[in-house]
C-alpha positions, 0 to 999 in steps of 0.5 A, a space after each residue: 764886724 757888724 756886731 762886734 762893732 755893736 759890741 764895742 759900742 756898748 762897752 764903750 757907752 758904759 766904760 767909754 771914759 777909761 779907754 785911751 785906745 780903739 783898735 780895728 783889724 781889717 779882714 779882706 774880702 768878707 767872709 763869704 760863707 757867712 753870707 747868704 745872698 740873692 741871686 740878683 746880678 750886681 747885688 752881691 759886691 753892693 752888699 759886701 761893700 755895706 758889709 765891711 763897713 756898717 754903722 756901727 764900725 762908722 761910728 767908732 770910726 769918726 766917733 761922732 754924736 754923743 760918742 764923742 763926748 765920752 770918750 775923754 781920754 781916747 787919743 790913739 787909733 791902730 789898724 790892722 789888716 789881714 788878707 784872706 788869702 794872706 799872699 796869693 792874690 797880692 803876690 800876683 797882684 804885685 808881680 804884674 802876673 794879673 792883667 786885665 784878663 786877670 784883675 777881671 777875675 778878681 776886680 771884686 777882691 781889688 775893688 773891695 780893699 780899694 773902697 774899705 781903704 777910702 772910706 776908713 780914711 774919709 771917716 777917720 779924718 772927721 775924728 778930732 781926738 785922735 794924735 795917735 796912728 798905728 797902721 799894721 800889715 799896710 797892704 799894699 795897694 795905692 789909697 787915693 783917699 790920702 790925697 783927699 784934702 780932709 785927709 791930708 789935713 787929719 795927718 797933719 794933726 797927728 804927733 806919733 806914727 807907727 807903719 808896719 807895710 804888709 811883707 809875709 814870707 807866705 810864697 812872697 819873695 823879694 818884694 822890691 821886685 815886683 813893679 806895683 810893690 814900687 808904686 805903693 812904696 813911692 805912694 807912701 810920700 804922701 803919707 810922710 809930707 804932711 806929718 807935720 807935728 809929728 814927734 815920734 815915728 816907727 816904721 817897719 818894712 817886710 824881711 822880704 822888702 827891705 827899703 833903702 839903698 835908691 843910690 844902688 842903682 838896682 831893684 832897690 826902693 827908696 825910704 818913703 821920708 825926705 829931709 824936709 818932712 816930720 820938721 818936728 820928729 825927736 824919736 825915730 825908729 827902724 825896722 828892716 830897713 837898709 842903712 844908706 845914703 837918703 837915711 844919712 841926708 834925713 839924719 843931718 837935716 834932723 840933727 838939732 831936732 832928734 833925740 833919739 834913734 833906734 835901728 832895728 834888725 838893718 843892714 848895710 848891704 855888701 858890694 855898696 860903697 856906703 857901708 855901716 862906718 860911713 853911715 855912723 860917721 855921717 851921723 858924727 859929723 853933723 853936730 847931732 843932738 842924738 843922746 840915745 842910740 839903740 842898734 839891735 839885732 834881734 832876728 838874725 838874717 840867714 846865709 845863702 849857705 843856710 838858704 839852699 842848703 842847710 842849719 846844721 851847724 856841722 855842715 855849715 862852711 867854715 866862714 859861716 861856722 865861724 860867725 857863729 863862734 864870733 856871735 857867741 862869744 859876742 854874748 858873753 862877753 863884758 867888752 862892748 864889742 859889736 857885729 854889724 851885718 852886711 846883707 846880699 840880694 840872692 837872685 835864686 832866693 829874691 830876699 837879702 840874705 846875710 853875707 858871712 864873708 863881708 860881714 866878718 871880714 868888716 868886724 876883723 877890720 874895726 872901721 865899723 866899730 871905731 865909728 861906732 865908738 866915736 858915735 856912741 861917744 857923742 851920744 853919751 856926752 848928748 846924754 849927759 848934757 840932755 841931764 845937766 841942762 834945762 829942757 829950753 836950752 836944749 831945744 826940745 
């Protein structure tokens, strides 16, 4: 990592005036196979910590000295996390399998991760240039640095944020069932409550740990932003989240500021009293200025039968074959009808799976489609008004 950072520093010295974004990828633990360490007890952990954030990387994070003057257009930082091994340690940690003895066994890895987090955020808080932050595969560990006054003040200068949560399916099941994942997601509020200047937010939870639906009373985790958060938000994109009452409350509070809403691979929960029609109608009733609404299904949920038995079309139950036929007809037709997905949490799979019966039933019922048509007409009218009015009259 140190040699790579040194190379980047050399490039920035020459071309820094053209660089708009820097990207870091944190890999933990450090690559032990390439490090020759003395046998002195206690030396190894301290050496690893030093290797994880060498001086050159620190300089890149906080942009001190001449580098700060060189990077005149830089305003974006991307931080990605890549665990090693990718699943088992965090799986055991989240599930609570790591009791005191287990934590002692893996204490070096956990300490390294926490130490990396604290140092990274402390250094970033010294960087005055950054207005746009992207966090990729954020690992589910408590981030104490988010409570530091210098870091919370730095959050307030951000204008856009993209966050994707760790949740890869390498051995993982439904993350929200893990005690420590609960704690991690609740701790995200510490980040969102300080985002006073953010105008654009993209939030992606893992497919194995979709957030939302805390009102259901089961193993669900509330979305991390509250109605009083993000007062200047203009664009919201959610990926792999439930449409739910707490999201409706948030959108109601931002009805006169939010201009764009994108829901990508989101779904309602089958058997819960709050479905797609309830969600869409709640937006229509708020006097919203929304002028761009996108509901996208790019990665279809598996059904329970597909998960347990087969993906061979000929072997699927009748209702699932009918659902596939509906999808195909929607792709080919000119009339803009939509299929709104409903999911269930399969106890055996411990992950959201498509409920084909409810999804198909609601498609034929048509109430979700009618609610969507009503809302999209409002959105189109708002878009027309936005094009014909002055920006100050629109409130943007």
